[in-house]
Backbone as JSON, one array per atom type, in Angstrom:
{
  "sequence": "EVQLVESGGGLVQPGGSLRLSCAASGFTFGSYAMSWVRQAPGKGLEWVSAIGASGGITDTVNSRFTISRDNAKNTLYLQLNSLKPEDTAVYYCAKGGSNWVHAAMDYWGQGTQVTVSS",
  "N": [[11.08, 17.15, 3.12], [9.52, 14.75, 1.45], [9.05, 11.33, 2.6], [8.62, 8.07, 2.14], [8.31, 4.95, 3.24], [8.33, 1.71, 3.26], [7.51, -1.66, 4.6], [7.55, -5.04, 5.84], [7.15, -6.81, 4.22], [7.75, -10.12, 2.68], [8.49, -13.77, 2.34], [5.93, -15.92, 2.05], [3.35, -18.58, 2.43], [1.2, -19.95, 0.07], [-2.22, -18.94, 0.58], [-1.41, -17.83, 3.08], [-1.2, -14.81, 5.19], [-0.1, -11.41, 5.33], [0.97, -8.21, 6.67], [1.35, -4.96, 5.46], [3.42, -2.07, 5.88], [3.75, 1.43, 5.8], [5.43, 3.98, 6.64], [5.35, 7.46, 6.89], [6.67, 10.46, 6.25], [7.49, 14.24, 6.59], [5.61, 15.38, 5.63], [2.23, 16.54, 6.08], [0.63, 14.18, 7.04], [-1.93, 13.33, 7.62], [-3.78, 14.82, 5.88], [-3.69, 14.02, 3.37], [-4.64, 11.54, 0.55], [-3.48, 8.24, 0.15], [-2.16, 5.37, -1.18], [-1.68, 2.14, -2.42], [0.25, 0.34, -4.69], [1.32, -1.95, -6.91], [3.92, -4.32, -8.62], [4.38, -6.65, -10.15], [6.82, -9.35, -11.16], [8.25, -8.66, -14.46], [5.78, -6.98, -15.39], [3.77, -4.4, -15.47], [2.7, -1.68, -13.79], [0.57, -2.0, -11.13], [-2.45, -0.75, -9.88], [-3.35, -1.16, -6.71], [-5.09, -0.6, -4.12], [-6.64, 2.36, -2.39], [-7.16, 5.08, -0.2], [-9.01, 7.71, 1.45], [-8.06, 10.66, 3.11], [-9.14, 10.88, 5.35], [-9.58, 8.53, 6.13], [-11.82, 7.68, 5.88], [-12.97, 6.76, 3.41], [-12.39, 4.04, 1.44], [-10.95, 2.22, -1.49], [-10.54, -0.71, -3.4], [-8.99, -3.0, -5.39], [-9.47, -5.61, -4.79], [-10.93, -8.06, -2.67], [-9.62, -9.43, -0.73], [-7.88, -7.8, 0.11], [-7.1, -5.0, 2.51], [-7.04, -1.92, 3.05], [-5.68, 0.5, 5.36], [-5.22, 3.17, 7.77], [-3.38, 5.06, 10.23], [-3.53, 7.98, 11.15], [-2.38, 9.37, 13.53], [-0.11, 7.93, 13.91], [1.18, 8.58, 11.48], [1.1, 6.44, 9.41], [0.67, 4.14, 6.99], [-1.14, 1.01, 6.07], [-1.58, -2.06, 4.79], [-3.32, -5.01, 4.58], [-3.1, -8.14, 3.61], [-4.64, -10.88, 2.83], [-5.46, -14.44, 2.4], [-3.36, -15.2, 0.55], [-2.02, -15.39, -3.01], [0.01, -17.01, -5.39], [0.28, -15.5, -7.64], [-0.14, -13.06, -6.49], [2.53, -12.32, -5.92], [4.88, -9.42, -5.88], [6.59, -6.62, -5.97], [5.32, -4.34, -3.54], [4.26, -1.08, -3.56], [3.97, 2.17, -1.29], [1.93, 4.92, -1.89], [1.67, 8.81, -1.97], [-1.12, 10.67, -2.11], [-2.1, 13.81, -4.17], [-3.96, 15.26, -3.17], [-6.95, 15.31, -0.6], [-8.65, 13.69, -1.99], [-9.65, 10.36, -2.27], [-8.88, 9.13, -4.75], [-7.06, 10.7, -5.73], [-4.29, 11.8, -7.98], [-1.22, 10.32, -7.94], [1.97, 11.58, -6.35], [4.22, 11.19, -4.98], [6.59, 8.57, -4.2], [7.25, 5.37, -2.44], [10.01, 3.16, -1.83], [9.59, 0.59, -2.02], [8.26, -2.82, -1.01], [8.96, -6.26, -1.31], [6.91, -8.95, -1.72], [6.43, -12.36, -1.71], [4.87, -15.08, -2.78], [4.85, -18.34, -2.03], [5.25, -21.69, -2.19]],
  "CA": [[11.35, 16.26, 2.12], [8.76, 13.72, 1.64], [9.82, 9.96, 2.71], [7.68, 6.87, 2.33], [8.99, 3.94, 3.91], [7.42, 0.43, 3.38], [8.12, -2.43, 5.4], [6.22, -5.81, 6.29], [7.05, -7.96, 3.06], [8.44, -11.32, 2.79], [7.86, -14.8, 1.82], [4.63, -16.46, 2.5], [2.95, -19.58, 1.54], [-0.17, -19.5, -0.37], [-3.49, -18.91, 1.73], [-1.3, -17.04, 4.23], [-1.43, -13.47, 5.13], [0.95, -10.34, 5.68], [0.52, -6.73, 6.81], [2.51, -4.17, 5.25], [3.33, -0.99, 6.61], [4.19, 2.58, 5.21], [5.8, 4.97, 7.6], [5.53, 8.57, 6.25], [7.35, 11.9, 7.11], [7.89, 15.0, 5.66], [4.5, 16.37, 4.94], [1.08, 16.49, 6.96], [0.05, 12.76, 6.34], [-3.59, 13.46, 7.51], [-4.32, 15.75, 4.78], [-3.47, 13.36, 1.91], [-4.91, 10.42, 0.1], [-2.76, 7.64, -0.11], [-2.42, 4.39, -2.19], [-0.66, 1.22, -2.68], [0.53, -0.06, -5.91], [2.16, -3.1, -6.98], [4.69, -4.55, -9.73], [4.82, -8.34, -10.38], [7.95, -9.71, -12.16], [8.16, -8.71, -15.56], [4.8, -6.64, -15.52], [3.76, -3.09, -15.35], [2.03, -1.1, -12.38], [-1.13, -2.21, -10.81], [-3.42, -0.23, -8.78], [-4.09, -1.88, -5.49], [-6.02, -0.06, -3.28], [-6.64, 3.68, -2.04], [-7.91, 5.48, 1.2], [-8.87, 9.08, 1.71], [-7.25, 11.42, 3.96], [-9.54, 10.91, 6.81], [-9.43, 7.04, 6.18], [-13.53, 7.06, 6.15], [-13.53, 6.37, 2.11], [-11.3, 3.32, 0.88], [-11.26, 1.49, -2.62], [-9.65, -1.62, -3.56], [-9.13, -3.74, -6.28], [-9.39, -7.08, -4.45], [-11.55, -8.23, -1.45], [-8.57, -10.02, -0.29], [-6.81, -6.55, 0.46], [-7.68, -4.36, 3.23], [-6.01, -0.73, 3.28], [-6.22, 1.47, 6.44], [-4.28, 4.29, 8.14], [-3.22, 5.75, 11.48], [-2.93, 9.31, 11.32], [-1.42, 9.95, 14.58], [1.09, 7.68, 13.78], [1.6, 8.73, 9.91], [1.49, 5.36, 8.89], [-0.44, 3.39, 6.24], [-1.22, -0.22, 6.14], [-2.26, -2.92, 3.69], [-3.49, -6.4, 4.96], [-3.15, -8.88, 2.65], [-5.3, -12.27, 3.17], [-5.37, -15.69, 1.29], [-2.48, -15.06, -0.54], [-1.93, -16.16, -4.05], [1.34, -16.88, -6.02], [0.05, -14.11, -8.29], [0.25, -11.8, -5.77], [3.98, -12.0, -5.86], [5.24, -8.37, -6.63], [7.16, -5.28, -5.43], [4.45, -3.32, -3.35], [4.69, 0.34, -3.15], [3.01, 2.79, -1.12], [2.18, 6.28, -2.82], [1.17, 9.81, -1.55], [-1.89, 11.34, -3.13], [-1.88, 15.11, -4.36], [-5.2, 15.74, -2.31], [-7.22, 14.51, 0.41], [-9.57, 12.76, -2.45], [-9.45, 9.05, -2.59], [-8.21, 8.92, -6.1], [-5.99, 11.93, -6.04], [-3.09, 11.53, -8.5], [0.18, 9.75, -6.75], [3.12, 12.24, -6.44], [5.33, 10.7, -4.31], [6.48, 6.97, -4.09], [8.39, 4.89, -1.79], [10.97, 2.37, -2.47], [8.5, -0.77, -2.05], [8.48, -3.94, -0.21], [9.16, -7.46, -1.89], [6.05, -9.63, -1.39], [6.84, -13.39, -2.38], [3.87, -15.9, -2.3], [5.22, -19.72, -2.62], [5.2, -23.15, -1.21]],
  "C": [[10.45, 15.04, 2.36], [9.12, 12.26, 1.68], [8.7, 9.13, 3.0], [8.4, 5.85, 2.39], [8.14, 2.39, 4.05], [8.41, -0.65, 3.98], [6.76, -3.88, 5.31], [6.2, -7.09, 5.22], [7.93, -8.86, 3.38], [8.17, -12.64, 1.74], [7.04, -15.61, 2.69], [4.23, -17.38, 1.87], [1.76, -19.32, 0.99], [-1.29, -19.8, 0.47], [-2.85, -17.97, 2.99], [-1.5, -15.36, 3.97], [-0.07, -12.79, 5.62], [0.31, -9.13, 5.95], [1.28, -5.85, 6.62], [2.26, -3.14, 5.82], [3.91, 0.06, 5.87], [4.29, 3.66, 6.4], [6.03, 6.51, 6.59], [6.16, 9.76, 7.08], [7.4, 12.61, 5.82], [6.59, 16.01, 5.13], [3.19, 15.94, 5.99], [0.2, 15.3, 6.53], [-1.46, 12.96, 6.33], [-4.42, 13.91, 6.77], [-4.31, 15.39, 3.52], [-4.18, 12.16, 1.41], [-3.75, 9.38, 0.2], [-3.16, 5.91, -0.85], [-1.44, 3.2, -2.03], [-0.95, 0.67, -4.28], [1.53, -1.06, -5.93], [2.59, -3.4, -8.51], [4.91, -6.0, -9.73], [5.85, -8.12, -11.24], [7.38, -9.74, -13.68], [6.82, -8.09, -16.28], [4.69, -5.39, -15.13], [3.18, -2.75, -13.85], [0.86, -1.43, -12.12], [-1.55, -1.49, -9.82], [-3.83, -1.12, -7.63], [-5.53, -1.69, -4.7], [-5.82, 1.39, -2.9], [-7.48, 4.18, -0.69], [-7.79, 7.13, 1.17], [-8.17, 9.61, 2.82], [-7.76, 11.01, 5.28], [-9.71, 9.49, 7.07], [-11.08, 6.69, 6.3], [-13.83, 6.26, 4.44], [-12.15, 5.4, 1.66], [-12.18, 2.68, -0.8], [-10.22, 0.55, -3.01], [-10.14, -2.96, -4.74], [-9.42, -5.46, -6.12], [-10.04, -7.09, -3.09], [-10.59, -8.91, -0.46], [-7.69, -8.96, 0.59], [-7.55, -5.81, 1.49], [-6.68, -3.35, 3.57], [-6.72, 0.18, 4.81], [-5.21, 2.3, 6.61], [-4.29, 4.74, 9.57], [-2.76, 7.22, 11.13], [-2.37, 10.09, 12.25], [-0.24, 9.04, 14.36], [1.69, 7.76, 12.52], [2.06, 7.41, 9.42], [0.0, 4.66, 8.19], [-0.25, 1.77, 6.13], [-1.98, -1.05, 4.84], [-2.22, -4.3, 4.36], [-3.87, -7.18, 3.99], [-3.56, -10.45, 3.21], [-5.23, -13.33, 2.19], [-4.47, -15.22, 0.13], [-2.28, -15.93, -1.69], [-0.56, -16.19, -4.31], [1.18, -15.66, -6.91], [0.07, -13.03, -7.63], [1.93, -11.38, -5.49], [4.24, -10.7, -6.43], [6.05, -7.62, -5.59], [5.78, -4.51, -4.86], [5.16, -1.88, -2.82], [3.62, 1.1, -2.54], [3.33, 4.31, -2.05], [1.28, 7.47, -1.91], [0.19, 10.39, -2.86], [-1.5, 13.03, -3.33], [-2.87, 15.86, -3.55], [-5.56, 14.92, -1.35], [-8.32, 13.6, -0.43], [-9.02, 11.45, -2.67], [-8.51, 8.71, -3.84], [-7.55, 9.86, -6.68], [-4.95, 11.13, -7.03], [-1.95, 11.14, -7.64], [0.95, 10.58, -7.18], [4.46, 11.98, -5.78], [5.28, 8.87, -3.96], [7.62, 6.7, -3.26], [9.28, 3.64, -2.48], [10.3, 0.7, -2.61], [9.1, -2.0, -1.3], [8.27, -5.27, -0.94], [8.02, -8.57, -0.92], [6.15, -11.16, -2.17], [5.8, -14.5, -1.6], [4.2, -17.51, -3.02], [5.43, -20.6, -1.61], [6.78, -23.61, -1.1]]
}
């Protein structure tokens, strides 16, 4: 059974940083692309960042965010820097359906809340 468990969210002041983690199990983590998607209060899902299976190819909607992965630890990360109130959202990690960085996502975690507020 595929499981994706996010952690690392919380309350942070504007300008602060957080590192989100996503622990994966139930599949061969290093064979699949992974993504981060977020949902702000009252808004739809917004793609944030993606990384290919080997970690060599990444894509992100915002240069303040850096995606990475440790295939030996079956863990995906998202470093959030210079956070703004508009970054407040639930952040989800998602598994891609192949090793291609922009593969369609087929499994999702439960999400971790990030709140940016003074």
